[in-house]
N, C-alpha and C positions, 0 to 999 in steps of 0.2 A: 504494500500500500504506500502511495506517495503522500508525504506530508504536505499540508497546505503551505503555499509560498515557495515550494521547491520547483514546481512546474515553471518552465521559462515563459516569460511574457515578452514577445518581440516589441521593438520600439517603432515598428512601422517602416515604410519605405525610406531608403537612403537616397539622398539627392546630391549630385555633384553638378553645380551650376543649375541649369534647367532640366538636366537629364535625371530620370529616376532609374536607379540601379536595380538589378534583380535580387538584391539582398538587403537586409536590414543593417543599420549601423551598430546594432547590438541587441542585448536582451537583459531583462531583470530576472534573476533567479536566486533563491536561497539567501535573500537579504543583500545581494550585490548586483551592481550593474556591470556588464561586460561590454566594452566598446572596442571597435576596431575599424581600420580604414579611414581614420579621420585625416583629411588632407586639405590643402589650401591652394592648389594649383589653378583653380578657376573660382571666380567670385560667384555670388548668388544669381547673377544675370548670365553666367556662362562665359564671361570675359576672362582671358588668360591672366594669371598672376605670375609673372616670370621670376621675380627676385626671391631669393631664399628668405630674406628678412620679412618681406610682405607675406609670403606663404606661411611663415612661422606664426605671425600674428593671427592670420585667418584660421589656421588649423587649431590654435589654442582657443580662439573665440568660439569655434564650432565645438570643440571639446567641452568647454564650459556650458554651452547651450544644451548639448546632448545630455550632460550630467544632470542639469536642472530639469530637463524634460523627463528624465527617468526618476526624479524625486531625490536626487543626490546633489552634491556640490564638489568643487575642487578640494575643499577642506576634508572631504570624506575619501579622497583618493588613497588607495592602498598599494597600487601598482601602476607604473607608467613605463611603457616601452616606447622609445623614440628612435625611429629609423631614418638615417640620413644616407645620402648616396655619394658624398664627396668629403673625404677626410679634411681637406683644406677649408671646408665650410663649418667645421665643428665650432670653432671659437665665435664666428659671427652668429651662428645659430644660438649658442648658449647665451650670448650677450642680448640678443633680441628677445629670446624666451624669458630671461630673467627680468628685463625691463618691462615687458608686457605683463607678466604675472604680478610683479610688484604693483603695477597700476590698476589691476583688475581683481585681485584676490585678497580678501581680508586675511590677516595673520600670515601672509607669505613673507618671508621664507621660513617662519618658525615651524610651520606644519608642512613637511614635505613627505611625499610618498616614497616608497622604495622605487627607484627608477634606474633604467638602463638606457644608455644611448648606444645604438648599434649601427655600425657602418656596414652597409650592404652594397652590392654592385649596381642594382637597379630596382626600381619599383614597377608597378603595373603599367605606368605610362612614363616615358622619359621626361615629360614636363614636371612630374612630381618630384620635388626635391626632399620632402620629408613626409613621414606618415606617423600617426600616433595610435597607440593601442592602450587602453586603460581599464582598470578595475577599481570600483569604488563601492563603499558601503551605502546602502539606501536607507534613509530614515534615521541615520545616526545623528547625534547632536554634536 
């Protein structure tokens, strides 16, 4: 028998720009939200976002929005995987990430998740410079 709250609840269709993808951005299950595929290479109107720093801000803004939509917040993050495709962009990425999060997240950086920044050769689209994957508690104070 499955306990109440363990069955996954999808977060609905995932959109990149104006395109609806055939998968969800994540699901809520067992008191956690699991998110993946959070990117920032196109804006909400479908226009390309070429720069790493701009993609970083957009991806983290989308992450915060998805966490809130799932009933969580950045403060409840317990795991964050950050995938980047160019080792020389690590420092600019970290700098923009830190500046953005300090301006948008209460109590940052006092409450940080366990995080990994992974360097990979490519993502699904060559225009994507970074991708985020996150796990956060839902309903935690």
